MOPAC internal coordinates of N, CA, C and O (Angstrom, degrees):
PM7 1SCF
backbone

  N    0.0000 0     0.00 0     0.00 0    0    0    0
  C    1.4596 1     0.00 0     0.00 0    1    0    0
  C    1.5437 1   109.82 1     0.00 0    2    1    0
  O    1.2310 1   119.43 1   149.36 1    3    2    1
  N    1.3071 1   118.69 1   -30.64 1    3    2    1
  C    1.4551 1   122.42 1  -178.48 1    5    3    2
  C    1.5435 1   111.80 1   -64.16 1    6    5    3
  O    1.2310 1   120.98 1   147.69 1    7    6    5
  N    1.3623 1   115.73 1   -32.31 1    7    6    5
  C    1.4288 1   119.71 1   178.27 1    9    7    6
  C    1.5590 1   110.41 1   -69.34 1   10    9    7
  O    1.2310 1   121.40 1   143.42 1   11   10    9
  N    1.2940 1   114.93 1   -36.58 1   11   10    9
  C    1.4787 1   119.58 1   175.99 1   13   11   10
  C    1.5369 1   109.60 1   -64.88 1   14   13   11
  O    1.2310 1   120.28 1   138.32 1   15   14   13
  N    1.3231 1   117.08 1   -41.68 1   15   14   13
  C    1.4591 1   120.97 1   175.89 1   17   15   14
  C    1.5329 1   110.37 1   -58.25 1   18   17   15
  O    1.2310 1   120.65 1   138.52 1   19   18   17
  N    1.3174 1   116.37 1   -41.48 1   19   18   17
  C    1.4616 1   121.54 1  -178.63 1   21   19   18
  C    1.5181 1   110.57 1   -64.01 1   22   21   19
  O    1.2310 1   120.93 1   137.03 1   23   22   21
  N    1.3298 1   115.83 1   -42.97 1   23   22   21
  C    1.4878 1   120.71 1   179.87 1   25   23   22
  C    1.5346 1   108.36 1   -65.30 1   26   25   23
  O    1.2310 1   119.76 1   135.52 1   27   26   25
  N    1.3205 1   118.07 1   -44.48 1   27   26   25
  C    1.4565 1   121.00 1   179.08 1   29   27   26
  C    1.5118 1   110.70 1   -60.62 1   30   29   27
  O    1.2310 1   120.45 1   136.89 1   31   30   29
  N    1.3490 1   116.75 1   -43.11 1   31   30   29
  C    1.4787 1   121.14 1   177.42 1   33   31   30
  C    1.5105 1   111.08 1   -59.53 1   34   33   31
  O    1.2310 1   119.90 1   138.42 1   35   34   33
  N    1.3386 1   117.79 1   -41.58 1   35   34   33
  C    1.4489 1   121.02 1   179.82 1   37   35   34
  C    1.5348 1   112.06 1   -65.62 1   38   37   35
  O    1.2310 1   120.85 1   138.46 1   39   38   37
  N    1.3174 1   115.98 1   -41.54 1   39   38   37
  C    1.4711 1   120.96 1   177.48 1   41   39   38
  C    1.5462 1   109.76 1   -63.07 1   42   41   39
  O    1.2310 1   120.17 1   138.07 1   43   42   41
  N    1.3015 1   117.29 1   -41.93 1   43   42   41
  C    1.4511 1   120.86 1   179.36 1   45   43   42
  C    1.5346 1   110.06 1   -67.16 1   46   45   43
  O    1.2310 1   119.76 1   145.69 1   47   46   45
  N    1.3208 1   118.06 1   -34.31 1   47   46   45
  C    1.4644 1   122.37 1   176.91 1   49   47   46
  C    1.5292 1   109.72 1   -64.64 1   50   49   47
  O    1.2310 1   120.17 1   140.20 1   51   50   49
  N    1.3051 1   117.28 1   -39.80 1   51   50   49
  C    1.4732 1   120.64 1   177.36 1   53   51   50
  C    1.5435 1   109.17 1   -62.50 1   54   53   51
  O    1.2310 1   119.93 1   136.07 1   55   54   53
  N    1.3248 1   117.73 1   -43.93 1   55   54   53
  C    1.4229 1   121.21 1   174.51 1   57   55   54
  C    1.5211 1   113.49 1   -60.73 1   58   57   55
  O    1.2310 1   120.63 1   139.54 1   59   58   57
  N    1.3297 1   116.40 1   -40.46 1   59   58   57
  C    1.4422 1   121.29 1   177.89 1   61   59   58
  C    1.5049 1   111.44 1   -63.29 1   62   61   59
  O    1.2310 1   119.99 1   138.06 1   63   62   61
  N    1.3388 1   117.63 1   -41.94 1   63   62   61
  C    1.4821 1   122.37 1   179.92 1   65   63   62
  C    1.5333 1   110.30 1   -60.28 1   66   65   63
  O    1.2310 1   120.62 1   134.22 1   67   66   65
  N    1.3289 1   116.42 1   -45.78 1   67   66   65
  C    1.4683 1   117.98 1  -177.24 1   69   67   66
  C    1.5118 1   113.10 1   -76.20 1   70   69   67
  O    1.2310 1   120.17 1   153.55 1   71   70   69
  N    1.3355 1   117.28 1   -26.45 1   71   70   69
  C    1.4843 1   118.28 1   173.38 1   73   71   70
  C    1.5052 1   109.23 1   -71.90 1   74   73   71
  O    1.2310 1   119.57 1   146.23 1   75   74   73
  N    1.3186 1   118.42 1   -33.77 1   75   74   73
  C    1.4663 1   122.52 1   176.93 1   77   75   74
  C    1.5308 1   108.55 1   -67.08 1   78   77   75
  O    1.2310 1   120.30 1   139.80 1   79   78   77
  N    1.3244 1   117.03 1   -40.20 1   79   78   77
  C    1.4306 1   120.93 1   178.50 1   81   79   78
  C    1.5147 1   112.56 1   -62.51 1   82   81   79
  O    1.2310 1   119.95 1   143.11 1   83   82   81
  N    1.2983 1   117.69 1   -36.89 1   83   82   81
  C    1.4773 1   123.81 1   179.74 1   85   83   82
  C    1.5321 1   113.55 1   -83.40 1   86   85   83
  O    1.2310 1   120.33 1   161.44 1   87   86   85
  N    1.3223 1   116.98 1   -18.56 1   87   86   85
  C    1.4564 1   121.68 1  -176.66 1   89   87   86
  C    1.5220 1   110.50 1   -74.01 1   90   89   87
  O    1.2310 1   121.03 1   -39.58 1   91   90   89
  N    1.3335 1   115.63 1   140.42 1   91   90   89
  C    1.4933 1   121.17 1   179.59 1   93   91   90
  C    1.5339 1   108.28 1  -143.27 1   94   93   91
  O    1.2310 1   121.54 1   -58.22 1   95   94   93
  N    1.3283 1   114.66 1   121.78 1   95   94   93
  C    1.4828 1   118.89 1   175.46 1   97   95   94
  C    1.5235 1   109.63 1   -64.63 1   98   97   95
  O    1.2310 1   119.83 1   145.04 1   99   98   97
  N    1.3102 1   117.92 1   -34.96 1   99   98   97
  C    1.4667 1   121.41 1  -179.38 1  101   99   98
  C    1.5126 1   109.49 1   -60.89 1  102  101   99
  O    1.2310 1   119.99 1   134.66 1  103  102  101
  N    1.3462 1   117.63 1   -45.34 1  103  102  101
  C    1.4337 1   121.44 1   178.78 1  105  103  102
  C    1.5644 1   111.07 1   -68.26 1  106  105  103
  O    1.2310 1   121.03 1   142.78 1  107  106  105
  N    1.3171 1   115.63 1   -37.22 1  107  106  105
  C    1.4519 1   119.96 1  -178.59 1  109  107  106
  C    1.5153 1   110.97 1   -64.25 1  110  109  107
  O    1.2310 1   120.01 1   145.17 1  111  110  109
  N    1.3495 1   117.59 1   -34.83 1  111  110  109
  C    1.4424 1   122.25 1   177.83 1  113  111  110
  C    1.5223 1   112.39 1   -63.31 1  114  113  111
  O    1.2310 1   120.59 1   157.95 1  115  114  113
  N    1.3188 1   116.48 1   -22.05 1  115  114  113
  C    1.4567 1   120.97 1  -179.95 1  117  115  114
  C    1.5196 1   113.27 1   -75.10 1  118  117  115
  O    1.2310 1   120.69 1   163.45 1  119  118  117
  N    1.3028 1   116.29 1   -16.55 1  119  118  117
  C    1.4629 1   121.26 1  -177.30 1  121  119  118
  C    1.5334 1   108.88 1   -72.62 1  122  121  119
  O    1.2310 1   120.72 1   -54.81 1  123  122  121
  N    1.2958 1   116.23 1   125.19 1  123  122  121
  C    1.4474 1   122.48 1   178.64 1  125  123  122
  C    1.5123 1   108.60 1  -136.15 1  126  125  123
  O    1.2310 1   121.42 1   -10.63 1  127  126  125
  N    1.3058 1   114.89 1   169.37 1  127  126  125
  C    1.4883 1   119.98 1   178.97 1  129  127  126
  C    1.5238 1   108.21 1   -63.42 1  130  129  127
  O    1.2310 1   119.70 1   137.83 1  131  130  129
  N    1.3026 1   118.17 1   -42.17 1  131  130  129
  C    1.4570 1   121.88 1  -178.99 1  133  131  130
  C    1.5583 1   111.38 1   -61.68 1  134  133  131
  O    1.2310 1   121.37 1   136.42 1  135  134  133
  N    1.3345 1   114.98 1   -43.58 1  135  134  133
  C    1.4495 1   120.38 1   179.44 1  137  135  134
  C    1.5444 1   109.88 1   -64.33 1  138  137  135
  O    1.2310 1   120.73 1   139.17 1  139  138  137
  N    1.3058 1   116.20 1   -40.83 1  139  138  137
  C    1.4648 1   121.07 1  -179.77 1  141  139  138
  C    1.5314 1   111.48 1   -62.15 1  142  141  139
  O    1.2310 1   120.08 1   144.32 1  143  142  141
  N    1.2916 1   117.46 1   -35.68 1  143  142  141
  C    1.4836 1   121.86 1  -178.99 1  145  143  142
  C    1.5193 1   109.77 1   -77.87 1  146  145  143
  O    1.2310 1   120.03 1   133.83 1  147  146  145
  N    1.3110 1   117.56 1   -46.17 1  147  146  145
  C    1.4725 1   120.49 1  -171.82 1  149  147  146
  C    1.5283 1   112.70 1   -87.38 1  150  149  147
  O    1.2310 1   119.65 1   154.75 1  151  150  149
  N    1.3123 1   118.27 1   -25.25 1  151  150  149
  C    1.4744 1   121.41 1   179.58 1  153  151  150
  C    1.5322 1   109.49 1  -138.43 1  154  153  151
  O    1.2310 1   120.71 1  -106.80 1  155  154  153
  N    1.3433 1   116.24 1    73.20 1  155  154  153
  C    1.4493 1   118.28 1  -176.18 1  157  155  154
  C    1.5602 1   112.43 1   -64.84 1  158  157  155
  O    1.2310 1   119.87 1   147.93 1  159  158  157
  N    1.3405 1   117.85 1   -32.07 1  159  158  157
  C    1.4857 1   120.02 1  -179.67 1  161  159  158
  C    1.5038 1   109.98 1   -66.70 1  162  161  159
  O    1.2310 1   120.57 1   137.60 1  163  162  161
  N    1.3379 1   116.51 1   -42.40 1  163  162  161
  C    1.4683 1   120.15 1   177.52 1  165  163  162
  C    1.5367 1   110.95 1   -61.04 1  166  165  163
  O    1.2310 1   121.13 1   135.64 1  167  166  165
  N    1.3192 1   115.45 1   -44.36 1  167  166  165
  C    1.4487 1   120.70 1  -179.57 1  169  167  166
  C    1.5291 1   109.47 1   -62.56 1  170  169  167
  O    1.2310 1   120.28 1   136.53 1  171  170  169
  N    1.3239 1   117.06 1   -43.47 1  171  170  169
  C    1.4487 1   120.34 1   178.46 1  173  171  170
  C    1.5111 1   112.50 1   -60.26 1  174  173  171
  O    1.2310 1   120.73 1   137.06 1  175  174  173
  N    1.3338 1   116.21 1   -42.94 1  175  174  173
  C    1.4730 1   119.57 1   179.44 1  177  175  174
  C    1.5172 1   112.49 1   -66.38 1  178  177  175
  O    1.2310 1   120.39 1   151.27 1  179  178  177
  N    1.3480 1   116.85 1   -28.73 1  179  178  177
  C    1.4475 1   119.44 1   177.39 1  181  179  178
  C    1.5086 1   112.43 1   -77.37 1  182  181  179
  O    1.2310 1   120.92 1   148.24 1  183  182  181
  N    1.3438 1   115.84 1   -31.76 1  183  182  181
  C    1.4671 1   119.97 1  -177.97 1  185  183  182
  C    1.5431 1   113.41 1   -89.55 1  186  185  183
  O    1.2310 1   120.36 1   163.82 1  187  186  185
  N    1.3004 1   116.91 1   -16.18 1  187  186  185
  C    1.4870 1   120.07 1  -177.09 1  189  187  186
  C    1.5512 1   113.34 1   -58.58 1  190  189  187
  O    1.2310 1   119.37 1   134.88 1  191  190  189
  N    1.3532 1   118.81 1   -45.12 1  191  190  189
  C    1.4670 1   117.25 1   176.26 1  193  191  190
  C    1.5144 1   114.45 1   -61.19 1  194  193  191
  O    1.2310 1   120.05 1   145.23 1  195  194  193
  N    1.3252 1   117.50 1   -34.77 1  195  194  193
  C    1.4574 1   121.46 1   176.65 1  197  195  194
  C    1.5268 1   111.37 1   -66.04 1  198  197  195
  O    1.2310 1   121.06 1   136.07 1  199  198  197
  N    1.3291 1   115.58 1   -43.93 1  199  198  197
  C    1.4729 1   119.65 1   175.88 1  201  199  198
  C    1.5081 1   110.94 1   -61.06 1  202  201  199
  O    1.2310 1   120.58 1   135.08 1  203  202  201
  N    1.3456 1   116.49 1   -44.92 1  203  202  201
  C    1.4878 1   118.79 1   178.30 1  205  203  202
  C    1.4912 1   111.82 1   -61.99 1  206  205  203
  O    1.2310 1   120.29 1   139.18 1  207  206  205
  N    1.3323 1   117.05 1   -40.82 1  207  206  205
  C    1.4798 1   123.32 1   178.68 1  209  207  206
  C    1.5485 1   109.96 1   -56.95 1  210  209  207
  O    1.2310 1   121.25 1   135.07 1  211  210  209
  N    1.2967 1   115.21 1   -44.93 1  211  210  209
  C    1.5026 1   119.84 1  -177.74 1  213  211  210
  C    1.5144 1   110.40 1   -72.72 1  214  213  211
  O    1.2310 1   119.67 1   132.33 1  215  214  213
  N    1.3234 1   118.23 1   -47.67 1  215  214  213
  C    1.4729 1   120.42 1  -176.68 1  217  215  214
  C    1.5227 1   112.77 1   -69.78 1  218  217  215
  O    1.2310 1   120.38 1   132.88 1  219  218  217
  N    1.3192 1   116.89 1   -47.12 1  219  218  217
  C    1.4712 1   119.43 1  -179.23 1  221  219  218
  C    1.5421 1   110.69 1   -65.56 1  222  221  219
  O    1.2310 1   120.72 1   139.71 1  223  222  221
  N    1.3400 1   116.23 1   -40.29 1  223  222  221
  C    1.4594 1   120.32 1   179.92 1  225  223  222
  C    1.5396 1   111.90 1   -65.19 1  226  225  223
  O    1.2310 1   120.73 1   135.39 1  227  226  225
  N    1.3310 1   116.21 1   -44.61 1  227  226  225
  C    1.4927 1   120.39 1   179.57 1  229  227  226
  C    1.5098 1   110.71 1   -65.82 1  230  229  227
  O    1.2310 1   120.76 1   136.56 1  231  230  229
  N    1.3174 1   116.15 1   -43.44 1  231  230  229
  C    1.4826 1   120.87 1  -179.77 1  233  231  230
  C    1.5074 1   110.86 1   -63.90 1  234  233  231
  O    1.2310 1   120.24 1   139.76 1  235  234  233
  N    1.3082 1   117.15 1   -40.24 1  235  234  233
  C    1.4610 1   122.57 1   177.82 1  237  235  234
  C    1.5048 1   111.22 1   -59.79 1  238  237  235
  O    1.2310 1   120.14 1   130.47 1  239  238  237
  N    1.3087 1   117.34 1   -49.53 1  239  238  237
  C    1.4697 1   121.60 1   179.77 1  241  239  238
  C    1.5176 1   111.14 1   -61.54 1  242  241  239
  O    1.2310 1   120.63 1   137.00 1  243  242  241
  N    1.3174 1   116.39 1   -43.00 1  243  242  241
  C    1.4586 1   119.89 1  -179.08 1  245  243  242
  C    1.5110 1   112.50 1   -63.53 1  246  245  243
  O    1.2310 1   119.38 1   131.05 1  247  246  245
  N    1.3303 1   118.79 1   -48.95 1  247  246  245
  C    1.4784 1   120.49 1  -178.36 1  249  247  246
  C    1.5357 1   111.61 1   -72.52 1  250  249  247
  O    1.2310 1   120.01 1   146.35 1  251  250  249
  N    1.3170 1   117.59 1   -33.65 1  251  250  249
  C    1.4902 1   119.71 1   176.38 1  253  251  250
  C    1.5248 1   110.26 1   -64.78 1  254  253  251
  O    1.2310 1   120.31 1   140.49 1  255  254  253
  N    1.3326 1   117.01 1   -39.51 1  255  254  253
  C    1.4765 1   119.49 1   178.22 1  257  255  254
  C    1.5370 1   111.11 1   -66.67 1  258  257  255
  O    1.2310 1   119.93 1   142.84 1  259  258  257
  N    1.3471 1   117.74 1   -37.16 1  259  258  257
  C    1.4577 1   120.05 1   175.02 1  261  259  258
  C    1.5269 1   112.14 1   -63.17 1  262  261  259
  O    1.2310 1   120.54 1   138.88 1  263  262  261
  N    1.3297 1   116.57 1   -41.12 1  263  262  261
  C    1.4410 1   121.16 1  -178.82 1  265  263  262
  C    1.5239 1   111.22 1   -64.01 1  266  265  263
  O    1.2310 1   120.27 1   141.29 1  267  266  265
  N    1.3266 1   117.09 1   -38.71 1  267  266  265
  C    1.4521 1   121.08 1  -175.54 1  269  267  266
  C    1.5529 1   113.58 1   -74.99 1  270  269  267
  O    1.2310 1   120.91 1   176.25 1  271  270  269
  N    1.2983 1   115.86 1    -3.75 1  271  270  269
  C    1.4913 1   118.26 1   176.94 1  273  271  270
  C    1.5253 1   109.85 1   -70.51 1  274  273  271
  O    1.2310 1   119.28 1   150.94 1  275  274  273
  N    1.3222 1   118.98 1   -29.06 1  275  274  273
  C    1.4635 1   121.75 1  -178.43 1  277  275  274
  C    1.5166 1   113.30 1  -117.31 1  278  277  275
  O    1.2310 1   120.09 1   157.27 1  279  278  277
  N    1.3115 1   117.43 1   -22.73 1  279  278  277
  C    1.4550 1   121.29 1  -178.23 1  281  279  278
  C    1.5475 1   108.22 1  -100.26 1  282  281  279
  O    1.2310 1   119.84 1   -43.92 1  283  282  281
  N    1.3416 1   117.92 1   136.08 1  283  282  281
  C    1.4671 1   118.79 1   177.00 1  285  283  282
  C    1.5326 1   110.35 1   -56.42 1  286  285  283
  O    1.2310 1   121.65 1   -38.79 1  287  286  285
  N    1.3411 1   114.45 1   141.21 1  287  286  285
  C    1.4504 1   119.93 1  -174.66 1  289  287  286
  C    1.5359 1   113.96 1   -56.06 1  290  289  287
  O    1.2310 1   119.58 1   138.60 1  291  290  289
  N    1.3070 1   118.40 1   -41.40 1  291  290  289
  C    1.4631 1   120.61 1  -178.30 1  293  291  290
  C    1.5391 1   110.10 1   -66.52 1  294  293  291
  O    1.2310 1   120.23 1   138.36 1  295  294  293
  N    1.3124 1   117.17 1   -41.64 1  295  294  293
  C    1.4572 1   121.26 1   178.96 1  297  295  294
  C    1.5499 1   109.86 1   -67.07 1  298  297  295
  O    1.2310 1   120.32 1   134.80 1  299  298  297
  N    1.2922 1   117.00 1   -45.20 1  299  298  297
  C    1.4696 1   122.50 1  -178.45 1  301  299  298
  C    1.5289 1   108.45 1   -61.31 1  302  301  299
  O    1.2310 1   120.20 1   134.24 1  303  302  301
  N    1.3178 1   117.23 1   -45.76 1  303  302  301
  C    1.4532 1   120.31 1  -178.07 1  305  303  302
  C    1.5219 1   111.90 1   -65.57 1  306  305  303
  O    1.2310 1   120.06 1   137.67 1  307  306  305
  N    1.3430 1   117.48 1   -42.33 1  307  306  305
  C    1.4581 1   120.76 1   179.52 1  309  307  306
  C    1.5281 1   111.27 1   -62.90 1  310  309  307
  O    1.2310 1   120.38 1   135.16 1  311  310  309
  N    1.3252 1   116.87 1   -44.84 1  311  310  309
  C    1.4707 1   119.81 1  -178.99 1  313  311  310
  C    1.5269 1   109.62 1   -70.38 1  314  313  311
  O    1.2310 1   119.46 1   138.84 1  315  314  313
  N    1.3148 1   118.64 1   -41.16 1  315  314  313
  C    1.4570 1   121.80 1   178.09 1  317  315  314
  C    1.5049 1   110.40 1   -58.74 1  318  317  315
  O    1.2310 1   119.88 1   134.57 1  319  318  317
  N    1.3304 1   117.83 1   -45.43 1  319  318  317
  C    1.4546 1   121.62 1  -178.49 1  321  319  318
  C    1.5095 1   110.48 1   -66.66 1  322  321  319
  O    1.2310 1   120.22 1   137.88 1  323  322  321
  N    1.3387 1   117.18 1   -42.12 1  323  322  321
  C    1.4578 1   121.32 1  -179.10 1  325  323  322
  C    1.5428 1   110.53 1   -63.70 1  326  325  323
  O    1.2310 1   120.93 1   136.20 1  327  326  325
  N    1.3048 1   115.84 1   -43.80 1  327  326  325
  C    1.4573 1   120.03 1   179.06 1  329  327  326
  C    1.5270 1   111.41 1   -64.82 1  330  329  327
  O    1.2310 1   121.19 1   140.95 1  331  330  329
  N    1.3391 1   115.34 1   -39.05 1  331  330  329
  C    1.4565 1   120.60 1   178.80 1  333  331  330
  C    1.5320 1   110.84 1   -64.95 1  334  333  331
  O    1.2310 1   120.45 1   134.08 1  335  334  333
  N    1.3105 1   116.75 1   -45.92 1  335  334  333
  C    1.4879 1   121.39 1   179.39 1  337  335  334
  C    1.5375 1   110.60 1   -60.68 1  338  337  335
  O    1.2310 1   121.22 1   137.67 1  339  338  337
  N    1.3038 1   115.28 1   -42.33 1  339  338  337
  C    1.4524 1   119.82 1   178.94 1  341  339  338
  C    1.5374 1   110.75 1   -66.65 1  342  341  339
  O    1.2310 1   120.86 1   137.93 1  343  342  341
  N    1.2951 1   115.96 1   -42.07 1  343  342  341
  C    1.4572 1   119.76 1   178.45 1  345  343  342
  C    1.5211 1   112.78 1   -64.60 1  346  345  343
  O    1.2310 1   119.96 1   140.62 1  347  346  345
  N    1.3301 1   117.68 1   -39.38 1  347  346  345
  C    1.4509 1   122.23 1   178.94 1  349  347  346
  C    1.5338 1   109.03 1   -63.73 1  350  349  347
  O    1.2310 1   120.38 1   135.87 1  351  350  349
  N    1.3169 1   116.88 1   -44.13 1  351  350  349
  C    1.4728 1   119.98 1   179.24 1  353  351  350
  C    1.5191 1   110.73 1   -63.53 1  354  353  351
  O    1.2310 1   120.04 1   137.96 1  355  354  353
  N    1.3212 1   117.53 1   -42.04 1  355  354  353
  C    1.4694 1   120.44 1   179.26 1  357  355  354
  C    1.5282 1   111.69 1   -62.89 1  358  357  355
  O    1.2310 1   119.74 1   138.27 1  359  358  357
  N    1.3521 1   118.09 1   -41.73 1  359  358  357
  C    1.4347 1   120.97 1   176.86 1  361  359  358
  C    1.5140 1   110.58 1   -64.58 1  362  361  359
  O    1.2310 1   119.85 1   139.30 1  363  362  361
  N    1.3215 1   117.90 1   -40.70 1  363  362  361
  C    1.4717 1   120.78 1   179.66 1  365  363  362
  C    1.5525 1   109.47 1   -62.89 1  366  365  363
  O    1.2310 1   120.41 1   140.80 1  367  366  365
  N    1.2992 1   116.82 1   -39.20 1  367  366  365
  C    1.4505 1   119.66 1  -179.43 1  369  367  366
  C    1.5325 1   112.20 1   -71.28 1  370  369  367
  O    1.2310 1   120.32 1   134.94 1  371  370  369
  N    1.3147 1   117.00 1   -45.06 1  371  370  369
  C    1.4548 1   120.10 1  -172.36 1  373  371  370
  C    1.5177 1   113.55 1   -82.86 1  374  373  371
  O    1.2310 1   120.14 1   134.21 1  375  374  373
  N    1.3288 1   117.33 1   -45.79 1  375  374  373
  C    1.4801 1   120.47 1  -176.45 1  377  375  374
  C    1.5099 1   112.22 1   -89.80 1  378  377  375
  O    1.2310 1   120.63 1   135.60 1  379  378  377
  N    1.3174 1   116.40 1   -44.40 1  379  378  377
  C    1.4532 1   120.42 1  -177.22 1  381  379  378
  C    1.5487 1   112.98 1   -89.79 1  382  381  379
  O    1.2310 1   121.37 1   177.72 1  383  382  381
  N    1.2887 1   114.99 1    -2.28 1  383  382  381
  C    1.4908 1   121.99 1   175.39 1  385  383  382
  C    1.5397 1   113.46 1    57.23 1  386  385  383
  O    1.2310 1   120.66 1  -144.54 1  387  386  385
  N    1.3275 1   116.34 1    35.46 1  387  386  385
  C    1.4605 1   119.24 1   175.03 1  389  387  386
  C    1.5039 1   109.18 1   -82.72 1  390  389  387
  O    1.2310 1   120.06 1   -37.69 1  391  390  389
  N    1.3237 1   117.50 1   142.31 1  391  390  389
  C    1.4742 1   119.90 1  -176.50 1  393  391  390
  C    1.5213 1   111.06 1   -72.50 1  394  393  391
  O    1.2310 1   121.90 1   -24.93 1  395  394  393
  N    1.3213 1   113.96 1   155.07 1  395  394  393
  C    1.4587 1   120.13 1   176.17 1  397  395  394
  C    1.5619 1   107.22 1  -108.67 1  398  397  395
  O    1.2310 1   121.46 1   -60.05 1  399  398  397
  N    1.2941 1   114.81 1   119.95 1  399  398  397
  C    1.4732 1   118.82 1   177.89 1  401  399  398
  C    1.5182 1   109.69 1   -88.15 1  402  401  399
  O    1.2310 1   120.35 1   -23.70 1  403  402  401
  N    1.3033 1   116.94 1   156.30 1  403  402  401
  C    1.4700 1   119.75 1  -176.64 1  405  403  402
  C    1.5209 1   111.63 1   -63.02 1  406  405  403
  O    1.2310 1   119.78 1   144.92 1  407  406  405
  N    1.2978 1   118.02 1   -35.08 1  407  406  405
  C    1.4465 1   120.20 1   179.38 1  409  407  406
  C    1.4957 1   110.42 1   -65.71 1  410  409  407
  O    1.2310 1   119.28 1   144.18 1  411  410  409
  N    1.3327 1   118.98 1   -35.82 1  411  410  409
  C    1.4588 1   121.79 1   176.72 1  413  411  410
  C    1.5260 1   110.66 1   -66.70 1  414  413  411
  O    1.2310 1   121.04 1   141.89 1  415  414  413
  N    1.3150 1   115.62 1   -38.11 1  415  414  413
  C    1.4703 1   120.89 1   176.22 1  417  415  414
  C    1.5191 1   110.66 1   -61.72 1  418  417  415
  O    1.2310 1   120.31 1   137.40 1  419  418  417
  N    1.3256 1   117.02 1   -42.60 1  419  418  417
  C    1.4594 1   120.78 1   176.28 1  421  419  418
  C    1.5249 1   111.51 1   -58.13 1  422  421  419
  O    1.2310 1   120.96 1   131.64 1  423  422  421
  N    1.3353 1   115.76 1   -48.36 1  423  422  421
  C    1.4467 1   119.36 1  -177.65 1  425  423  422
  C    1.5432 1   112.96 1   -68.42 1  426  425  423
  O    1.2310 1   120.48 1   144.05 1  427  426  425
  N    1.3071 1   116.68 1   -35.95 1  427  426  425
  C    1.4618 1   118.79 1   175.06 1  429  427  426
  C    1.5297 1   110.33 1   -64.78 1  430  429  427
  O    1.2310 1   120.59 1   143.00 1  431  430  429
  N    1.3350 1   116.49 1   -37.00 1  431  430  429
  C    1.4655 1   119.54 1   175.83 1  433  431  430
  C    1.5385 1   111.43 1   -64.00 1  434  433  431
  O    1.2310 1   120.46 1   140.46 1  435  434  433
  N    1.3056 1   116.73 1   -39.54 1  435  434  433
  C    1.4552 1   120.28 1   177.22 1  437  435  434
  C    1.5201 1   111.40 1   -64.35 1  438  437  435
  O    1.2310 1   120.80 1   141.35 1  439  438  437
  N    1.3244 1   116.07 1   -38.65 1  439  438  437
  C    1.4678 1   120.65 1   176.64 1  441  439  438
  C    1.5263 1   109.19 1   -60.90 1  442  441  439
  O    1.2310 1   120.63 1   132.47 1  443  442  441
  N    1.3134 1   116.41 1   -47.53 1  443  442  441
  C    1.4604 1   119.96 1  -178.63 1  445  443  442
  C    1.5138 1   112.25 1   -64.63 1  446  445  443
  O    1.2310 1   119.78 1   143.03 1  447  446  445
  N    1.3366 1   118.02 1   -36.97 1  447  446  445
  C    1.4552 1   121.29 1   174.38 1  449  447  446
  C    1.5190 1   109.76 1   -60.82 1  450  449  447
  O    1.2310 1   120.76 1   138.51 1  451  450  449
  N    1.3612 1   116.14 1   -41.49 1  451  450  449
  C    1.4588 1   118.87 1   178.19 1  453  451  450
  C    1.5099 1   112.77 1   -63.59 1  454  453  451
  O    1.2310 1   120.11 1   141.46 1  455  454  453
  N    1.3173 1   117.40 1   -38.54 1  455  454  453
  C    1.4896 1   121.27 1   178.02 1  457  455  454
  C    1.5087 1   109.80 1   -61.46 1  458  457  455
  O    1.2310 1   120.70 1   132.32 1  459  458  457
  N    1.3303 1   116.27 1   -47.68 1  459  458  457
  C    1.4777 1   121.23 1  -179.17 1  461  459  458
  C    1.5342 1   109.22 1   -62.25 1  462  461  459
  O    1.2310 1   121.06 1   138.05 1  463  462  461
  N    1.2997 1   115.58 1   -41.95 1  463  462  461
  C    1.4903 1   119.44 1   179.62 1  465  463  462
  C    1.5581 1   111.83 1   -63.80 1  466  465  463
  O    1.2310 1   120.60 1   137.26 1  467  466  465
  N    1.2943 1   116.45 1   -42.74 1  467  466  465
  C    1.4839 1   120.06 1   179.17 1  469  467  466
  C    1.5231 1   109.64 1   -66.93 1  470  469  467
  O    1.2310 1   120.09 1   139.27 1  471  470  469
  N    1.3020 1   117.44 1   -40.73 1  471  470  469
  C    1.4816 1   120.75 1   180.00 1  473  471  470
  C    1.5156 1   109.98 1   -66.48 1  474  473  471
  O    1.2310 1   120.32 1   141.80 1  475  474  473
  N    1.3267 1   117.00 1   -38.20 1  475  474  473
  C    1.4643 1   120.27 1  -178.33 1  477  475  474
  C    1.5300 1   112.37 1   -68.30 1  478  477  475
  O    1.2310 1   120.84 1   152.57 1  479  478  477
  N    1.3221 1   116.00 1   -27.43 1  479  478  477
  C    1.5010 1   118.54 1  -177.58 1  481  479  478
  C    1.4959 1   113.30 1   -90.68 1  482  481  479
  O    1.2310 1   119.66 1   176.88 1  483  482  481
  N    1.3553 1   118.25 1    -3.12 1  483  482  481
  C    1.4585 1   119.66 1   177.72 1  485  483  482
  C    1.4778 1   112.09 1  -113.08 1  486  485  483
  O    1.2310 1   120.10 1   180.00 1  487  486  485

């Protein structure tokens, strides 16, 4: 079950990263009571990255802490980071339409080999 917690934590970290990327203090400062009343959709779109930042970040911390109860911290951190990096690259390729270069594919493969190796030794 701890491995599932680690995967969930990595997925939530990917969400946190992209909500952080979309979050803007400048835009948040534009939110006012008047805007919220007259343009609730605009207000919601401005507050959505902040909500994602809070929820994804809190969920990530919670599930990562559950995973580390049974998995050594160094192994858990390495696998969590590798899964997060892979997830970020996959989102960039699929949603943001960034190209995948062969060298990146090689390095993602090495990361995945490392994950399997760490999992096999624990």
